[in-house]
C-alpha positions, -999 to +999 in steps of 0.1 A: -615-118-251-634-145-234-633-156-198-645-191-190-656-207-157-665-243-154-687-258-127-707-289-120-680-315-115-680-339-086-680-375-075-705-399-090-709-437-092-706-457-124-737-452-145-745-419-130-749-385-146-734-350-143-741-317-160-711-294-165-715-257-171-692-233-188-701-197-180-686-172-202-680-134-203-666-113-230-676-100-263-664-129-283-684-157-267-714-157-291-690-158-322-668-186-308-670-223-311-668-238-276-654-273-268-649-295-238-616-312-232-605-335-204-572-345-189-566-375-167-535-378-145-505-386-166-525-383-199-526-358-227-555-333-227-581-347-251-611-334-270-645-345-257-672-325-275-677-292-292-704-269-305-704-242-331-712-206-324-749-209-332-753-243-317-762-257-351-732-280-352-718-304-327-690-329-327-681-357-303-651-379-296-659-416-300-657-420-263-685-395-258-709-404-286-742-416-273-735-407-237-726-370-237-745-340-251-731-306-256-754-275-259-753-238-255-775-209-245-761-177-260-786-156-242-771-169-209-735-171-222-733-207-211-723-240-227-733-273-211-720-308-212-746-334-201-728-366-192-748-398-188-738-434-182-705-423-167-676-448-165-645-448-143-624-440-174-643-406-176-625-395-145-605-364-154-604-326-151-628-312-176-620-279-193-640-257-216-622-237-243-631-210-268-620-209-304-625-172-313-611-175-348-636-198-364-670-202-347-684-222-376-663-252-371-654-275-342-617-283-341-605-313-321-569-300-317-564-280-286-540-256-302-570-240-321-584-227-287-571-195-273-591-192-241-595-218-214-613-222-181-596-234-149-612-269-151-636-289-129-629-323-115-651-353-124-645-385-105-664-417-113-662-444-088-665-481-097 
């Protein structure tokens, strides 16, 4: 099992930055791929970025490429999402999720992920 807790969300102006953290506990964290998803009001939950179990592989949605960076520290059981050049359309609740079945690949479909955090709100003002 993996328990996930996100933090670091908040209100920021357009062009600003935020760093989200996903703190994990449980034996499966270091063998799991971890991804970030987001969900805006009235929208489907969508993939943002993900990282393989060793951190050697990352994958980004087109909307995140060049602006967001995902990283992990397995010694600290934490995954990060550094978000720069934020836009109003980045406003959403951000969730981290663990795929415990295949830590060597990043899947963009949310049904691959079996553990989820409670989410953290990110609001970007124009």
